[in-house]
N, C-alpha and C positions, 0 to 999 in steps of 0.2 A: 721087338724090345718093349715090355709093360712100362705106364708111368703111373706111379704111387701119389695119388693127394692126401693127403694125413689133412682132417676135417674134424673141425668142430667148432659148430653154434654159428658158422659165419656162413648163411649161405646163399647172400646176398654176393657172397666174395669167391663162393666157389662155382657159383656162376661167370662170373668172371673168368676163372683159373680153365675151366671148362673148355670155353667159350672160344680163350687164346689160342688152346692147342690145335685148333681144327683151324683156327684163321692164319696162324702163325708157320704150323710145323705142314710144310708140302712133302707128299708120301708117307703118310706115317699110316702106318694099317695095323698097329699094337693093339691090347689091352688100354683101357683108361679105367681103374680101379680106386675107388674113393676106400680109404677106410676111416670112418666115422667111427666118434666118441662122446657121440650124445649129443646129436642135435635131433631137434622134433621130425619127429616122421612126416609133417603134412610136408615139412619144406622139401627132403629127401623125394619125395613123392611130383614134387615138381619139377628137383633136380631131375629128375629120372622119365620123368614126362619130355623136359626139353631134350636133356639129351638119353634116349632108350638104349642105347647100346653100352652105356656106361654099367659097370659094375658097383655097388655098394656093398661093403661088409663090414660089419660093427664089432666094438672091440669091448672084450671082455665086461669091460666099466660101463659099457653103452646105458645100458637100464637104469642102473644107478644115478648114472647124472644125469640121462635125460631125465628122471622123476622129479629130481632135484633144478632144474632149471624149469620144469612145468609147475612146480612151485613157488618161482621165483625166489629160490634159494643158491647159495654159490655150493656149486658139486666139489665135491670132495676134489683134494689135489694128488691125483695120481696120474702118474705118467704110462701109458700106455705103450711101453719099450721094446717089449719083448711081443707081443701081438705086430705092432710094427716090422719085428725081423721075421719070425714067422710068416706072415706074408709074403715076404719083400723077396725070401728065400724059394716061394714055394713056385716065382716066376723065372722068368727071364734070366739068360747067362749077367747079362747087362740089363738097368731100369734107370727111368729119371724119378727123381724125389721130390718134390712138391710139396707146399702146405698152402692151405687156403686164403693167403695172403701174398699169393705169389701167382704174377701170369705173364708169358711171354709177349714180346714189345717186339721181336725184330724176326721176318722173314728170314727160316733157315730150311735147305735140303735136308728133309732127316736121312735118308739114304746115304748122303756123304755123312751126314755127323758120326753113323756106326761105322761106315766104310772105313775112316778117320781113326775111329776109337781101336777098331781091329788092329788097325796098319801100325797104330804107336803103341798099343797094348794096356791101354788106359785104364786104372782104375777107379780114379775119381776127375770128374771134369766138372770143375764150377762155372756155372751159369751167372751167379749173383755174387759182387763182391761192391755195394754200394756205393763203387766211387770211391773209393778208398784202398790205395793202391799197395798198403802195406797188406792187404789181404789174398793178393796174388804176386806171384815171385815173380822176380827179375832176372832171374839165373836159368834161362831156356835153354833145352837142350836137344830138342829137336819143337820140328812145327809142322803144323800143315794147314789147308786151307783155312779151317775152321779154329783149329784147336793149339796150345800151345802145352808142349809136356815142359815141366821145369825140374828142377832141384834144390826146395828150399834150402835157405841157409839159416838156418836154427842153430839158438845159443848153443840146445846143450840135444845131441840123438839119445842120449840116456834118459830111460825111462824112469832108475830112479832118482837121479838128480832133478831132471823136469819136477817129479815130483816135490821134494823136497823143497825147489824154491819156489816154483809155481802154485801148489796145489793144497799143500800141507806148512810150508813155511818152517820144516824142521830144522831142530839147531838153529834158528834165527838166519837160517840160505836163502830166504828173499830178501831180508833186512839186508846183509851183508853185500850181496848181487847188488843192490838200488845205490853202493855208495858209489860205484862203477860203470854202472849201464841202465838206459832208460826201460826200467823193467817190463812197465806197461805194452812198450812198442816190441820188444823182441815176443812178448808173448802173443800180438799179436801174429806176428809171425808165422805160429804155428798155428794158423787159423788157414795159410797157404796149403798144406800139408789135410787139412780137416775142414768138413761144412755137413750141419746139419741136415741140413736139406738144401734146394736149389740147385743141383745138381745131375750129374749122371753117374752110377756108382757101379760094381761089380760086383756080385755076392760075398765074395771073401773078402775085401774090403769093410764091405756094411758090417761083415760078420767080426772083424777084428774092431772093429768102434763096438760095437754090442756086446762084448765078448761076456761077459758079467749081467747078470738079471739086473735092472735099475727100476724102478717106481717114478726116479724122479730123475730131469735130466741134468747130468754134471759133463759139461763138455771135458773140460780138463779132465775128467778121467778115463772119456773116450779117446782124448789127444796122448794120453797117456798109455793106453791099451795098444794104440796105430804102432806107439814107439818099441812097445817089449813085444810086439808079434814076431816072429820068426820069417813071415815073409818077408819080401822089401815091395813097396805097393807105386807104381806109376802115377803120378797125378799135376793136375795141371789147370788149364781153365779156358775157354771161347777167349779168340782174339777181340769180341766185344761182348759186354753184358747185353745177354739174352732175355732177360728173365727182370722184372721187376718185380717189387714190395711197394706194400702202405706202412706209412707209422699212423695212418688217421684213426686204425683202431687198434685193439688184441686181443687173443682171444679169452686170454682170462687174467687174473692181475697176480698168478703164480711168477714169481722174483722179479716181480714190478711192481711192486706193495708201495713204494716212493713215489713212483709216479701218479700215483692215485687221486690221491687228497680226499674233495667230497663226489668224485666223479662214480657215477653207477657205469662200470663197461658193460656189464652184464644186460642192464635194461635197453643200453645203448643198441646193443647187438639185435635184439628183442625186438625192439622197435626198425630197425634197420630191417628185420627178415619179414617183419609184418609189412612194409613199405611194399619189399620189394614180393611179397608174394602175391598182393591183391592189385599193384601196380606195375604190370609188367611193362613197364618204359626204363629198365635198366640200360644206359650206355653202355654196349659191350664195344661197337665201332671206336671209339676212341682208347684205344688200347695201350698205345703210347703213352697216353698219360694218366696218372694218376685218378683215384678214386672224385667226383668232381665235389667242390663242396657245396654247390646249387643241389644237385639229387642229394647229399647228406640233408642239407638246411630243412628240403622239400617233406626227408622224412623224418624228420624231426616235427614238423608244423602241427602246433596243434597239443602237444605231447607234454612231460612231464619236465621232460632234457630242453633245457634252452639250448638253441644253438651257441648262443656265445659263451657258456660254459663247457660245451665241448672245444668250443674253438681255443677257450684258454688251458684246459686239459692238453687238445694238439700239441699249443706252441711250447706247451712246459718240456710234455712227452719227449718231439722234436729234439729238443734244445736239450735235453739232460742225454739222450740217444748220442746226439752228435760229441757232445763233451767224452762221451767213454770212447773214440775212436772210429765212430762209426759215419761216415760222409757221405750223406745223400747227395745226388745233385738231380 
């Protein structure tokens, strides 16, 4: 089974992601493929030096975005969704898809996971739900040692009605629904059916999610496409979260402009990439913990970004993220 990692200009985190695969996935012998969208070559060269057996495949937007990054400019807002889709459909029938800010934090037997996925005929197994019970279903229909197979109890399974209420609010359907139910809570339940990354997928499931060409991520459209697919998909989650993520940085400000304030996340990532590149002291042994503040502080030392400015940004970003219903423990 292949593992794909979507990567964009955070090599210091990508290092952590790959290291965690080797540290926590017992009996893993598949491919690790980095799908990169603009990370400067010198950082990718170091990743290959550290992990020579991995594959790095560059997106069609790589050169354009890489040039912008090297000029200290904000890259164009294009998501290589079809590139991701085309690449994963070339590989194993089931695959794991991560982002470069996700890492394994629990030891699991990979052969066990593969057998359980096959026995339960799973199409999507969520590894990460941010300690938010609304993002996983309690309606368990089958289970194994590591996996729960669920039947999400959704407000509607009709794609058109979902679109009217949650995506477009056609005929003011969303406003009417709000009079009777907590619409935000009901929307979160659809993420029991869907995960953009941070789990295991079948090709047919992923193909259904990205049925139409998209240059921007529209998660609600992907959920709608799942609902209107003719096939039925078996979904679930691991019995415990086996992946962690961080809110201490973002890859870009796409869809997050309201969090940014005066903080330059691109400059922040560049400084930490440089620190990681020239100081081989990145802490990958503490993978059950978040990226240490002390490491970030050292990376920003004597730079144009003050550590306290980053801390204020992080506190604001985390608070607003929590308020959106994503609870990080």
